[in-house]
C-alpha positions, 0 to 999 in steps of 0.5 A: 526631263534630265538624265545625265546628258539626255534632256527632253522637253515635253509639252502637251496641248490640243493646239499645235501653235501653242506648243510651238510657241511654248517649245520655241520659248523654252529653246531660246531660254536654254541657248541663252543659258548655254551661252552664259554657262559655257554648256553647248547643245548639238543642233545636229543631235537635237530632235522633234517629235509630234505624238498624235494620230493625225497627219500633223506631224510638222512643226518648225523650231529653231535653235539659234541659226539651226531648225530642229529636225522632225522625226517620226521616231526618237530614242530616249534612254534606249526606248524608241518612241514613234509618233503613233504610239505603235511601239513597232520600231522598238519591238523590232529593234528589240527582237533583233537584239535578243535574237543575237542574244539568243545565239550565245544560249544556243551555242552554250546549250549544246547537248554534248559539251553545253552548259548546265541548264541552271546556268543557261537559265541565269544566262537567259535572265541576264541577257534576254529577260533584262533586255525585254523587261527594260521599258516593258510597261511602256509598250506592254499596251501595244498590239498583242501581235507585236508582243508575241514576237517578243513572247517567241524569243523568250520561250526559245531562250527557255527551251534552250536553256533547258534542252526542251524539244520544239513541241514541248508545251509552253507552260511546261517549259516555263514551269520547269525553268521557273520563269513566268511568261512575259504577260505574267511578268 
């Protein structure tokens, strides 16, 4: 997979020896191509991750004189993949990023001098929903407990945008804001 300057090689097999050989051959061909084309690969930025539920997470692939580092998490196009497909690191990072963005809506929603609710809803959609929607089809199958953390952020953003109380029912808030819940989205 190639997107701009992000390049990923993926291989699937039940035998790690087969995967190692295929990846080592592909890496060798890439190094050979880069020597003729002038393109340079950064060995320090290159990472290797093995997705499985077993503890066989070590493999050694060389890239010239360097050995590619094994990682438990890897970030590809802004989405953090972990070796167990639990999506926990990505959801925690997403929660932190959205919590910081939620502070903007909280400041703008002041009752005496704050912005109008229609403007705040647009800000919520742009700052929080856009962040939550990106890659959501990948991590939507994770544990419901983890997704609940993101739903809480979404609900808080809608509450601040329309000026609702904390005890207001979420269905009412969603209806007034005109934004469906994350499970429906």
